C-alpha positions in Angstrom: -13.9 35.3 -13.7 -10.2 34.2 -13.5 -9.1 31.8 -10.9 -6.9 33.2 -8.5 -3.7 31.6 -7.2 -1.3 32.6 -4.5 2.5 31.2 -5.1 4.9 31.4 -1.8 8.8 31.2 -2.4 11.6 33.4 -1.9 13.1 32.9 -4.6 12.4 35.2 -7.6 13.4 32.9 -10.3 11.2 30.0 -9.4 8.2 32.5 -8.6 8.7 34.1 -12.1 8.5 30.7 -14.0 5.7 29.4 -12.1 3.6 33.0 -12.3 4.4 32.3 -16.1 3.1 28.9 -16.5 -0.1 29.6 -14.1 -0.8 32.7 -16.5 -0.7 30.6 -19.6 -3.5 28.0 -18.1 -5.8 31.8 -17.5 -4.6 31.6 -13.8 -4.0 35.0 -12.2 -1.4 35.2 -9.4 -0.1 36.8 -6.5 3.5 36.2 -5.0 4.7 35.9 -1.5 8.2 35.6 0.0 8.0 34.6 3.5 5.1 33.6 5.7 4.1 36.8 7.0 3.5 38.1 3.7 1.7 35.1 2.6 -0.9 35.4 5.8 -1.3 39.2 5.0 -2.4 38.3 1.2 -4.6 35.3 2.1 -6.3 37.8 4.9 -7.1 39.9 2.1 -7.5 38.1 -0.9 -9.7 34.6 -1.6 -7.7 32.3 -3.6 -8.8 29.5 -5.4 -5.3 27.7 -5.1 -1.9 27.7 -3.4 1.3 26.9 -3.8 4.0 27.2 -1.1 7.8 26.6 -1.2 9.0 24.5 2.0 11.9 26.1 3.3 10.9 29.7 3.9 12.9 32.8 5.8 10.5 32.7 8.2 9.5 29.4 8.7 8.2 26.3 6.5 5.4 25.3 4.3 3.8 23.4 6.9 3.2 26.2 8.9 0.9 27.5 6.0 -0.7 24.3 5.5 -1.6 23.9 9.1 -3.3 27.3 9.0 -5.2 27.0 5.6 -6.6 24.0 7.3 -7.3 25.8 10.5 -8.5 29.1 8.9 -10.2 27.9 5.6 -11.2 24.5 6.8 -9.5 23.0 4.3 -11.6 24.6 1.4 -8.4 26.1 -0.4 -6.0 23.1 -2.0 -2.8 23.8 -1.3 0.4 21.9 -2.9 4.2 22.4 -1.2 7.1 22.2 -3.4 10.1 19.7 -1.8 13.4 19.1 -2.4 13.7 15.9 -4.9 13.5 13.0 -3.1 12.3 14.5 0.3 9.1 12.3 0.2 9.5 12.3 4.1 8.4 16.2 4.4 5.9 15.4 1.3 4.1 12.4 3.2 3.9 14.8 6.4 2.5 17.7 4.3 -0.3 15.4 3.2 -1.5 13.8 6.2 -1.6 17.3 7.6 -4.2 18.4 4.6 -2.3 19.5 2.1 -3.7 18.8 -1.7 -0.7 17.2 -2.9 3.2 18.2 -3.4 5.7 18.5 -6.3 9.6 18.0 -6.5 12.0 20.4 -7.2 13.2 21.2 -10.1 9.4 21.4 -11.1 8.1 19.3 -13.6 5.6 22.2 -15.2 3.7 19.3 -17.1 3.1 17.7 -13.6 2.3 20.9 -12.0 0.2 22.1 -14.6 -1.7 18.6 -13.9 -2.0 19.2 -10.4 -3.5 23.2 -10.6 -6.2 21.6 -13.4 -7.2 19.1 -10.4 -6.9 21.7 -7.5 -9.3 23.9 -9.8 -12.1 21.5 -10.3 -12.5 21.0 -6.7 -13.2 24.8 -6.6 -15.8 24.6 -9.3 -17.7 21.3 -8.4 -20.3 21.9 -11.3 -17.8 21.1 -13.5 -17.4 17.8 -12.6 -20.4 16.5 -11.0 -20.5 13.4 -8.9 -22.6 10.5 -10.7 -26.3 10.4 -9.0 -25.3 6.8 -7.8 -22.1 8.0 -5.7 -24.9 8.9 -2.9 -25.9 5.0 -3.0 -22.6 3.7 -2.3 -22.2 3.8 1.5 -25.7 3.1 2.9 -26.6 3.3 6.5 -27.6 5.2 9.2 -25.3 4.0 11.8 -23.0 6.0 13.8 -20.3 4.8 12.5 -21.6 5.0 8.7 -22.0 8.2 9.1 -18.8 9.3 10.6 -17.0 7.0 7.5 -19.4 9.0 5.2 -18.0 12.3 6.3 -14.4 10.9 6.0 -14.6 10.2 2.5 -16.3 13.4 2.0 -13.1 15.1 3.6 -10.2 12.9 1.5 -12.0 13.4 -1.8 -10.9 16.9 -1.5 -7.5 16.1 -1.6 -5.3 13.9 -3.8 -3.3 12.2 -1.1 -3.0 8.1 -1.1 -5.3 6.9 1.1 -5.5 3.4 2.3 -8.8 1.5 3.5 -8.7 -0.8 6.3 -11.9 -3.2 7.3 -12.7 -7.0 6.8 -13.6 -8.9 3.9 -16.8 -8.1 2.3 -17.1 -4.8 4.6 -17.3 -2.6 1.6 -14.0 -1.5 1.0 -14.3 -1.1 -2.5 -17.3 1.1 -2.2 -15.6 3.7 0.0 -12.9 3.6 -2.9 -15.5 4.5 -5.5 -17.0 7.0 -3.4 -13.8 8.7 -2.5 -13.4 8.8 -6.2 -16.6 9.8 -7.3 -16.5 13.1 -4.7 -13.1 14.1 -6.2 -11.5 16.3 -8.7 -11.1 12.9 -11.0 -14.5 11.6 -11.1 -15.2 11.9 -14.3 -12.0 10.0 -15.2 -11.5 6.2 -15.0 -11.9 4.1 -12.0 -9.9 1.2 -12.3 -9.8 -1.6 -9.5 -7.0 -4.0 -9.6 -7.3 -7.3 -7.1 -3.4 -7.6 -6.4 -3.7 -11.2 -5.1 -5.9 -12.7 -8.4 -3.3 -11.6 -10.9 0.1 -14.6 -11.3 3.2 -13.3 -10.3 4.6 -13.8 -13.6 2.0 -11.2 -15.6 1.9 -8.7 -12.5 4.8 -6.2 -13.9 3.0 -6.7 -17.5 -0.5 -5.9 -15.9 0.4 -3.0 -14.0 2.7 -1.3 -16.3 1.8 -2.7 -19.8 4.3 -4.2 -22.5 5.4 -3.8 -25.5 5.6 -5.8 -28.9 7.6 -8.9 -28.9 8.9 -8.6 -25.2 8.3 -11.8 -24.5 6.4 -15.0 -25.8 3.0 -14.2 -26.5 3.4 -10.3 -26.5 2.3 -9.9 -30.2 1.5 -6.5 -29.8 1.8 -3.4 -27.4 -0.2 -3.3 -24.2 -1.1 -0.8 -22.2 -0.8 -1.5 -18.3 -3.8 -0.7 -15.6 -1.5 2.4 -14.5 -1.9 3.7 -18.1 -5.4 2.7 -18.3 -6.3 4.9 -14.7 -4.7 7.9 -16.8 -6.1 11.2 -14.8 -8.6 9.0 -12.6 -7.6 6.5 -9.8 -6.2 3.3 -9.5 -7.8 1.3 -6.4 -5.5 -1.5 -5.3 -7.1 -4.1 -3.7 -5.8 -6.7 -1.3 -2.3 -4.7 -1.6 -0.5 -7.0 0.8 -0.8 -9.7 -1.5 1.9 -8.2 -3.7 5.3 -9.8 -3.9 8.4 -8.0 -2.3 10.0 -7.5 -5.7 6.7 -6.2 -7.5 6.3 -3.6 -4.2 9.5 -1.9 -5.3 8.6 -1.3 -9.0 5.2 -0.3 -7.3 7.1 2.0 -4.8 9.2 3.7 -7.5 6.1 4.4 -10.0 4.0 6.0 -7.3 6.9 8.5 -6.4 8.1 9.4 -9.7 4.7 9.1 -11.6 6.1 7.2 -14.3 6.3 3.6 -15.1 8.3 1.5 -17.4 6.7 -1.1 -20.0 7.9 -4.5 -20.2 10.6 -4.1 -23.3 10.3 -0.5 -23.8 13.4 1.8 -23.1 11.6 4.7 -21.7 9.6 5.4 -19.0 6.0 6.7 -19.5 4.4 9.2 -17.2 1.2 8.7 -15.4 -1.2 10.7 -13.5 -3.5 8.4 -11.3 -4.6 8.6 -7.6 -3.6 5.8 -5.3 -6.2 4.0 -3.2 -5.2 1.2 -1.7 -7.1 -1.8 0.7 -6.3 -5.3 2.2 -8.0 -7.1 5.3 -5.1 -8.0 6.8 -3.1 -6.0 9.4 -0.5 -4.1 7.0 1.5 -2.8 10.2 1.9 -6.4 11.0 2.7 -7.5 7.7 5.6 -4.7 8.0 6.8 -5.7 11.3 7.3 -9.4 10.0 8.8 -8.7 6.9 6.1 -9.4 4.4 5.6 -5.7 3.2 8.0 -3.3 2.5 7.7 -0.1 5.5 8.7 2.5 2.6 5.6 1.3 0.3 3.5 0.8 3.8 4.2 4.6 4.5 3.9 5.8 1.1 0.2 4.5 0.1 -1.0 5.1 4.4 -1.0 8.4 4.0 -4.0 9.0 5.4 -6.3 5.9 6.6 -10.1 5.3 6.7 -11.9 2.3 8.8 -14.8 0.6 6.8 -16.6 -0.5 10.0 -17.8 -4.7 9.6 -21.1 -5.4 9.8 -21.6 -6.6 12.9 -20.7 -3.3 14.3 -24.0 -1.7 12.7 -26.9 -4.0 13.3 -29.3 -1.6 12.9 -28.7 -0.8 8.7 -29.4 -4.6 8.5 -33.2 -4.0 7.1 -32.1 -1.4 5.0 -29.5 -3.2 3.2 -31.5 -6.6 3.2 -34.5 -5.0 1.2 -32.0 -3.2 -1.2 -30.5 -6.6 -1.7 -33.3 -8.5 -1.8 -34.9 -5.8 -4.8 -31.4 -6.1 -6.7 -31.6 -10.2 -6.7 -35.4 -10.1 -7.8 -34.6 -7.8 -10.7 -32.0 -9.5 -12.0 -34.2 -12.3 -11.7 -37.1 -10.6 -13.2 -39.7 -11.7 -10.6 -41.0 -9.7 -7.6 -38.9 -9.5 -4.9 -40.3 -11.5 -1.2 -40.7 -10.0 1.3 -38.7 -10.4 4.6 -40.6 -11.6 7.5 -40.0 -9.4 10.8 -38.5 -12.8 12.5 -36.2 -12.7 9.6 -35.2 -9.4 10.2 -34.6 -10.0 13.8 -32.5 -13.2 13.3 -30.4 -11.1 10.6 -29.8 -8.6 13.2 -28.8 -11.0 15.6 -26.2 -12.4 13.3 -22.8 -12.1 13.8 -21.8 -11.9 9.7 -18.3 -12.6 9.5 -18.0 -12.2 5.9 -20.2 -8.7 6.4 -22.0 -7.4 3.7 -21.1 -10.1 1.1 -22.2 -12.7 3.1 -25.4 -11.3 3.8 -25.6 -10.8 0.2 -25.1 -14.7 -0.1 -27.5 -15.5 2.6 -30.2 -13.8 0.9 -29.5 -14.9 -2.8 -29.9 -18.6 -1.2 -33.1 -17.4 0.9 -34.3 -15.8 -2.7 -34.2 -19.3 -4.1 -35.7 -21.7 -1.5 -38.6 -19.6 -0.2 -41.9 -20.8 -1.7 -44.0 -17.9 -1.1 -43.3 -14.0 -1.3 -42.2 -14.2 2.3 -39.1 -15.2 3.5 -39.2 -16.8 6.7 -36.2 -17.2 9.3 -35.9 -21.1 8.2 -35.4 -19.8 4.7 -32.0 -18.2 6.2 -30.6 -21.2 6.8 -28.0 -18.9 9.0 -26.8 -22.0 11.2 -24.8 -23.4 7.9 -22.9 -19.9 7.9 -21.7 -20.4 11.0 -18.2 -21.6 11.6 -18.1 -25.4 13.2 -15.0 -26.2 15.1 -12.4 -28.5 13.6 -13.1 -32.0 15.0 -10.0 -32.9 17.3 -7.6 -35.3 15.0 -7.4 -39.4 16.1 -3.9 -39.0 15.4 -0.8 -37.0 15.8 0.7 -34.8 13.0 4.2 -33.8 13.4 4.9 -30.3 11.8 6.9 -31.8 8.8 3.6 -33.9 8.2 2.3 -32.2 5.0 -1.4 -31.2 4.6 -4.0 -34.2 3.1 -5.8 -33.6 0.3 -8.9 -35.0 -1.2 -11.0 -34.9 -4.2 -12.7 -31.6 -4.5 -10.6 -29.6 -1.9 -10.8 -26.1 -1.9 -7.1 -24.6 -3.6 -6.6 -20.8 -2.8 -4.5 -20.6 -6.0 -6.6 -22.2 -8.1 -10.2 -19.8 -7.0 -9.9 -16.6 -5.9 -12.3 -17.0 -2.9 -14.6 -19.9 -1.7 -17.6 -18.6 -3.3 -16.1 -19.0 -6.7 -15.3 -22.6 -5.7 -19.0 -23.2 -4.8 -20.2 -21.6 -7.9 -18.0 -23.5 -10.1 -19.1 -26.6 -8.2 -23.3 -25.7 -8.8 -22.6 -25.3 -12.3 -21.3 -28.4 -12.9 -24.0 -30.2 -11.0 -26.6 -28.2 -12.5 -25.0 -28.8 -16.0 -24.7 -32.9 -15.5 -28.1 -32.8 -14.4 -29.6 -30.8 -17.5 -27.5 -33.1 -19.9 -29.0 -36.1 -18.0 -32.9 -34.7 -18.2 -32.0 -33.4 -22.1 -32.3 -29.9 -20.8 -35.7 -30.6 -19.7 -35.8 -27.8 -16.7 -38.8 -28.9 -15.1 -37.1 -32.7 -15.0 -33.9 -31.2 -14.0 -35.2 -29.1 -11.1 -37.3 -32.2 -9.7 -33.9 -34.2 -9.6 -32.4 -31.9 -7.9 -34.6 -31.1 -5.2 -35.4 -26.9 -5.9 -38.1 -25.5 -7.4 -38.4 -24.6 -11.2 -37.9 -20.7 -10.0 -35.1 -21.6 -8.3 -33.1 -23.2 -10.8 -34.3 -20.4 -13.3 -32.6 -17.6 -11.6 -29.3 -20.2 -11.0 -29.5 -20.8 -14.5 -29.4 -16.6 -15.1 -26.7 -16.0 -12.5 -24.4 -19.1 -13.4 -24.4 -18.0 -17.1 -26.2 -21.3 -18.2 -29.4 -19.5 -19.6 -29.9 -19.7 -23.6 
């Protein structure tokens, strides 16, 4: 059976153009010139998609969006047609539950892409979510159940989503879950850590470049926007973008096209934007470090990922799953967590959230001698932040910070974990060289078990 669409517009020429475009896509159309006719047709027919103009003789398209959300519980994808550049109206419609929007004059290629996405939502069998998508957001705590419901709801639209939450809480997992349950599930999911790209390479990484556009550009290279074509672009740590890049990103999102470095023409792109940061983005805007127009463009709908300390009942489940994965990677059987160890984990505050839980369990896995992980193997006291000692001398505001050998430099390492892992790798390599790669002797010299050394070699990529 052919899909059925409803087009609501009081201009006959626009209705005819949209109808012809949809019919060429094998989509049947009904048209309505005002809200009253649209309401009547919605009562009489079951539509797969609705497209409405913003301005109508007896009201506006937002009223129809609100009606669809209330009467159809959001299961009918509805898009609005707005005046060119009227982003405030478009964002308001998206916040109310509209699937997407198109601007006048209507770009027919963009319209076709939008309709195809909307119709795929009505045919979930055509784009099955990967089986692992159900395992992305684990936990039975009430706040996690609420998060999964929110993710399922926003996955049915194509609106930009802003994911807030502390570092290590699972914001990327939430983004992957939104992607895997949406109409773009069979297309690429491309994550970007905005804080890990050097400023001078950022434009090229995002938008691509042409051969010869700068020193080292030996061939054309597509950017991350082009790599995510048809799929989802996840901007992690979006607050780390410099202001000049924020301007270019805003244009790319609004115009749905990018200009590669050195190119004379723009390239159309069709991606859904998901973004996240552990910072308070509203405060970043208030303090002038983040553009307010970009903030309102990416923060159409916000969902919050709860910290691990607010769902402690899920820690045993997460701990067992993580431990099974660590053991499988090491090729050995998984040790069991004692009841005391589980209670200690549930009582711990986890400032680093799930990522810190993984690090603690990796460490315990390498330290335990038996098949049971005890409280002392967790070394939780090492993860408790210690207060800084009171300095013995006065330091003026103009005094530069002191440095010392081996100091952590945020500009050289994306995280403290990477910094510590680099140190660990260097120590192990040095010890292996001194023992002529005799692993048993190296383990003894390092004061760890052979099993622990074997696991670390595999983790650090030092295994032959």
